[in-house]
C-alpha positions in Angstrom: 168.3 -24.5 -105.4 164.6 -25.1 -105.6 162.7 -22.1 -107.0 159.0 -21.6 -107.3 156.8 -18.7 -108.5 153.1 -18.2 -108.1 150.6 -15.3 -108.2 147.0 -14.6 -107.3 144.6 -11.8 -107.3 144.7 -10.0 -104.0 141.3 -9.1 -102.7 143.0 -6.6 -100.3 144.9 -4.8 -103.0 142.7 -5.3 -106.1 145.6 -6.5 -108.2 147.6 -9.6 -109.0 150.5 -10.1 -106.6 153.3 -12.5 -107.5 155.6 -14.3 -105.1 158.8 -16.3 -105.5 160.1 -18.9 -103.1 163.6 -20.2 -102.8 164.7 -23.4 -101.0 163.4 -26.7 -99.8 163.6 -26.4 -96.0 164.7 -24.1 -93.2 163.3 -21.2 -91.3 161.2 -18.8 -93.5 162.5 -15.4 -94.6 160.1 -12.8 -96.0 161.8 -10.3 -98.3 160.4 -6.8 -99.2 161.9 -5.1 -102.3 163.5 -1.7 -102.4 161.9 1.5 -103.8 159.4 0.7 -106.6 161.0 -2.7 -107.5 159.3 -6.0 -107.8 159.5 -9.5 -106.3 162.4 -10.6 -108.5 164.6 -7.7 -107.6 166.7 -9.6 -105.0 167.3 -12.2 -107.6 168.4 -9.8 -110.3 170.8 -8.0 -108.0 172.3 -11.3 -106.7 171.2 -11.0 -103.1 169.6 -14.5 -103.5 173.0 -15.7 -104.7 174.6 -14.2 -101.6 172.3 -16.2 -99.3 172.2 -19.4 -101.5 174.6 -21.4 -99.3 172.2 -21.0 -96.4 169.3 -21.9 -98.7 171.1 -25.0 -100.1 172.0 -26.1 -96.6 168.3 -26.2 -95.7 168.7 -23.4 -93.1 166.6 -20.7 -94.9 163.6 -20.8 -97.1 163.2 -17.3 -98.7 160.0 -15.7 -100.0 160.1 -12.5 -102.0 157.0 -10.4 -102.8 156.0 -7.3 -104.6 155.5 -4.1 -102.6 153.0 -1.4 -103.4 155.6 1.4 -103.2 155.2 2.5 -106.9 151.4 2.9 -106.3 151.8 4.3 -102.8 154.7 6.3 -101.3 156.5 6.9 -104.7 153.4 7.7 -106.7 153.3 11.5 -107.2 149.9 11.4 -108.7 148.3 9.7 -105.7 146.7 11.6 -102.8 148.4 11.3 -99.4 145.2 9.7 -98.1 145.3 7.0 -100.8 149.0 6.4 -100.3 148.5 5.7 -96.6 145.4 3.6 -97.1 147.2 1.4 -99.6 149.9 0.7 -96.9 147.1 -0.5 -94.6 145.7 -2.7 -97.4 149.2 -4.0 -98.0 149.5 -4.9 -94.4 146.3 -7.0 -94.6 147.7 -8.6 -97.8 150.7 -9.7 -95.8 148.8 -11.1 -92.8 145.8 -12.5 -94.6 147.3 -13.8 -97.8 151.1 -14.2 -97.7 151.5 -15.6 -94.2 149.0 -18.4 -94.5 150.9 -19.6 -97.7 154.2 -19.5 -95.8 152.7 -21.4 -92.8 151.2 -24.0 -95.1 154.5 -24.6 -97.0 156.9 -24.5 -94.1 154.9 -25.6 -91.1 156.9 -23.1 -89.1 154.9 -22.0 -86.0 156.9 -18.8 -85.2 156.6 -17.1 -88.5 159.2 -15.6 -90.8 161.9 -13.1 -90.2 161.3 -10.1 -92.4 164.0 -8.3 -94.3 164.5 -5.6 -96.8 166.9 -2.8 -97.9 166.1 0.9 -98.3 162.3 1.3 -98.6 162.1 -2.5 -98.2 163.7 -2.0 -94.7 160.7 0.2 -93.8 158.2 -2.3 -95.0 160.0 -5.2 -93.2 160.2 -3.3 -90.0 156.6 -2.1 -90.2 155.4 -5.6 -90.7 157.3 -6.9 -87.8 156.6 -4.1 -85.3 152.9 -4.2 -86.1 152.7 -8.0 -85.7 155.4 -9.3 -83.3 153.0 -12.2 -82.7 153.2 -13.3 -86.4 156.9 -12.8 -87.2 160.1 -14.1 -85.7 162.2 -11.0 -86.1 163.4 -8.4 -88.6 166.7 -7.5 -90.4 166.3 -4.0 -91.7 169.1 -2.6 -93.8 169.6 1.1 -94.7 166.1 2.1 -93.9 164.0 5.1 -93.1 161.4 4.4 -90.5 159.4 7.7 -90.6 157.4 8.0 -93.8 155.8 11.4 -93.2 158.0 13.1 -95.7 156.2 11.2 -98.5 152.8 12.4 -97.4 152.9 16.2 -97.7 151.8 16.9 -94.1 148.8 14.5 -94.2 148.3 12.5 -91.0 145.5 10.1 -90.2 145.2 6.7 -88.6 146.6 4.9 -91.7 149.7 7.1 -91.5 150.0 6.6 -87.8 149.7 2.8 -87.8 152.1 2.5 -90.7 154.8 4.8 -89.3 157.0 3.0 -86.8 158.5 6.3 -85.6 155.0 7.3 -84.5 153.3 4.2 -83.1 156.3 2.8 -81.4 156.8 5.9 -79.3 153.3 5.6 -77.9 153.2 1.8 -77.5 152.0 1.0 -74.0 149.6 -1.9 -74.5 149.5 -5.2 -72.8 149.8 -7.3 -76.0 152.3 -5.9 -78.5 154.8 -4.3 -76.1 155.4 -7.4 -73.9 156.1 -9.4 -77.1 158.5 -6.9 -78.4 160.3 -6.8 -75.1 160.9 -10.5 -75.5 162.3 -10.1 -79.0 165.5 -12.0 -79.9 166.0 -11.0 -83.5 165.7 -7.2 -84.2 168.6 -6.0 -86.3 168.8 -2.4 -87.5 171.8 -2.2 -89.8 173.1 0.8 -91.8 176.2 2.0 -93.5 177.7 5.5 -93.0 178.9 6.1 -96.5 177.4 7.6 -99.7 173.6 8.0 -99.8 173.2 6.4 -96.4 171.4 8.2 -93.5 172.5 6.5 -90.3 170.6 9.0 -88.2 167.4 7.3 -89.3 168.6 4.1 -87.8 169.8 5.8 -84.6 166.4 7.4 -84.2 164.6 4.1 -84.4 167.1 2.6 -82.0 166.5 5.4 -79.5 162.8 4.7 -79.6 163.3 1.0 -79.1 165.7 1.6 -76.2 163.3 3.9 -74.5 160.6 1.3 -74.7 162.8 -1.5 -73.4 162.8 -3.4 -76.6 166.0 -5.4 -77.1 167.7 -4.9 -80.5 171.0 -4.6 -82.3 171.9 -1.3 -83.9 174.6 -2.2 -86.4 176.6 0.8 -87.7 178.8 -0.3 -90.6 181.7 1.9 -91.7 182.0 5.2 -93.5 183.0 3.3 -96.6 179.7 1.4 -96.6 177.4 2.9 -99.2 173.6 2.7 -99.8 174.1 0.0 -102.5 173.8 -3.6 -103.4 177.4 -4.8 -102.8 177.0 -4.0 -99.1 173.5 -5.5 -98.7 174.9 -8.6 -100.3 177.4 -8.7 -97.4 175.0 -7.7 -94.6 172.1 -10.1 -95.2 174.1 -13.4 -95.2 176.2 -12.2 -92.3 173.1 -11.7 -90.1 171.2 -14.7 -91.4 174.1 -16.9 -90.5 173.9 -15.6 -86.9 170.1 -16.0 -86.6 169.6 -19.2 -88.5 
C-alpha cells in the first residue's frame, strides 16, 4: 500500500497541520480523527488495515488529517467563543487547503466522501452538510451532531454554522438544500451498546427526514459498543457499498 505524509503551516489555523495519504488510485476518502487524536490515529488503531483491501484494489484513496478538537471543543482552558471560532477556521482549512491538495492528486471532480468516528463523526458530518457542493457524501459513525454541550451556553454565528442540529433545521435556501436533497451517500451509523448514544443519530435522522434529505440511518445491535472493533467493521462495510 502506497503511503505518503506531508505537512504545511496552515494560514487559517496558525499551526502546522500534517496529513497522510494511503493508496495509489480510487475515489478519495477524507478521514477526521476521534476526540483529541491526530492524523495517524486510524493507522494506529488498524482502521486503515481494515480498509486496505479497498485501497490496494484501487477503489479508495484515503486521506487522514489532524483535527483541532484538543484546542477547541476539548480544551477546558479556552473560551467558548474561541472554541467556536476555531471550528470556523478549521472549516476554512479544509476547503481552502486540504481539498485543493486532494483534487490535484486524485483529479476527482466530485470531491471526497468524509468519514469519522465519535467526534470525528461530527467533524465529517459538519464538513459535508456545510459543503454538499464540495463533497460526495459522508459516513458518520457513533457521532454527536449537537455541540452546544461543549460551549457552556455560548451561542453565536460560529456555533450556529458549525452545529448541524441547528443549521440543518433552518435550511431553506436555493443552493445547499437542493444539493442535499439529491444526496446519494449520507450514512449515519451507530451502535446501541456500551457508551453509544443512538438517540443522537436518531435526532439527526429526524431533521434530515423533515428536510427531505435522503439518507441511511444504520442502527447496529445492542452488543455494538462505542469502540474500535466495531468501527473497523462499519467503515469497510459501507465503503464497499459506496465505492
